[in-house]
MARRO-951193 format. One record per residue (C-alpha): residue number from 0; residue in three letters; x, y, z. Coordinates in pm, whole numbers. Layout:
N
(NUM, "ala", (X, Y, Z))
...
//
This chain:
82
(0, "met", (-30531, -11009, -12282))
(1, "ala", (-30298, -11296, -12209))
(2, "asn", (-30032, -11229, -11949))
(3, "pro", (-29693, -11145, -12101))
(4, "gly", (-29427, -11408, -12046))
(5, "ser", (-29673, -11687, -11975))
(6, "glu", (-29799, -11977, -12182))
(7, "ser", (-30155, -11848, -12197))
(8, "arg", (-30397, -11800, -12481))
(9, "asp", (-30707, -11587, -12503))
(10, "leu", (-31031, -11783, -12528))
(11, "leu", (-31279, -11498, -12515))
(12, "thr", (-31255, -11118, -12501))
(13, "trp", (-31547, -10876, -12471))
(14, "arg", (-31503, -10499, -12467))
(15, "phe", (-31787, -10307, -12303))
(16, "gln", (-31864, -9938, -12336))
(17, "asn", (-32068, -9701, -12122))
(18, "gly", (-32044, -9340, -12238))
(19, "asn", (-31673, -9259, -12276))
(20, "arg", (-31562, -9548, -12055))
(21, "gln", (-31446, -9886, -12177))
(22, "leu", (-31388, -10210, -11990))
(23, "thr", (-31251, -10540, -12118))
(24, "cys", (-31354, -10873, -11970))
(25, "gly", (-31201, -11192, -12102))
(26, "ile", (-31091, -11546, -12036))
(27, "ser", (-30736, -11673, -12085))
(28, "ala", (-30627, -12036, -12061))
(29, "arg", (-30301, -12140, -11899))
(30, "gly", (-30262, -12500, -12006))
(31, "gln", (-30562, -12730, -11976))
(32, "arg", (-30646, -12680, -11608))
(33, "ala", (-30604, -12311, -11535))
(34, "phe", (-30832, -12036, -11659))
(35, "asp", (-30820, -11667, -11573))
(36, "val", (-31111, -11425, -11594))
(37, "ile", (-30956, -11083, -11645))
(38, "thr", (-31149, -10759, -11590))
(39, "leu", (-30973, -10444, -11707))
(40, "pro", (-31131, -10099, -11671))
(41, "his", (-30945, -9889, -11932))
(42, "trp", (-30982, -9565, -11735))
(43, "asn", (-30820, -9717, -11423))
(44, "leu", (-30571, -9991, -11505))
(45, "thr", (-30474, -10028, -11139))
(46, "ala", (-30826, -10162, -11076))
(47, "ala", (-30768, -10461, -11306))
(48, "ala", (-30872, -10794, -11156))
(49, "val", (-30771, -11153, -11232))
(50, "glu", (-30974, -11446, -11098))
(51, "ser", (-30838, -11797, -11150))
(52, "phe", (-31044, -12113, -11203))
(53, "arg", (-30960, -12482, -11247))
(54, "asn", (-31190, -12546, -11541))
(55, "ala", (-31333, -12360, -11836))
(56, "ala", (-31695, -12402, -11727))
(57, "glu", (-31636, -12215, -11400))
(58, "ala", (-31452, -11937, -11584))
(59, "met", (-31733, -11909, -11840))
(60, "arg", (-31995, -11887, -11564))
(61, "arg", (-31799, -11610, -11392))
(62, "his", (-31756, -11421, -11720))
(63, "ala", (-32130, -11451, -11784))
(64, "thr", (-32209, -11319, -11435))
(65, "ile", (-31980, -11019, -11484))
(66, "ala", (-32122, -10950, -11832))
(67, "ala", (-32482, -10970, -11706))
(68, "gly", (-32406, -10726, -11425))
(69, "leu", (-32243, -10482, -11665))
(70, "arg", (-32537, -10498, -11908))
(71, "glu", (-32783, -10444, -11621))
(72, "ala", (-32581, -10137, -11523))
(73, "gly", (-32615, -9990, -11873))
(74, "trp", (-32294, -10113, -12037))
(75, "lys", (-32309, -10229, -12400))
(76, "val", (-32088, -10486, -12573))
(77, "ala", (-31875, -10285, -12817))
(78, "thr", (-31665, -10572, -12958))
(79, "tyr", (-31599, -10935, -12888))
(80, "ser", (-31371, -11211, -13011))
(81, "arg", (-31341, -11586, -12959))
//
């Protein structure tokens, strides 16, 4: 999920599924002080969102909030990687 052409690395990637729809939510690090939470609905790539944070803890909290909301809405974790 890292952005092409940047010095980023994926820290965490979860792919959710709900029926035929899939959505990926992950965290990428850009150096030691920049972390992006990326949400990518596979059926509508133009709706992708990137939220930037200054530390990993804030990015992890945001990822957890998104994941909890998806699970409450009936989404299931299909795959994950660290």
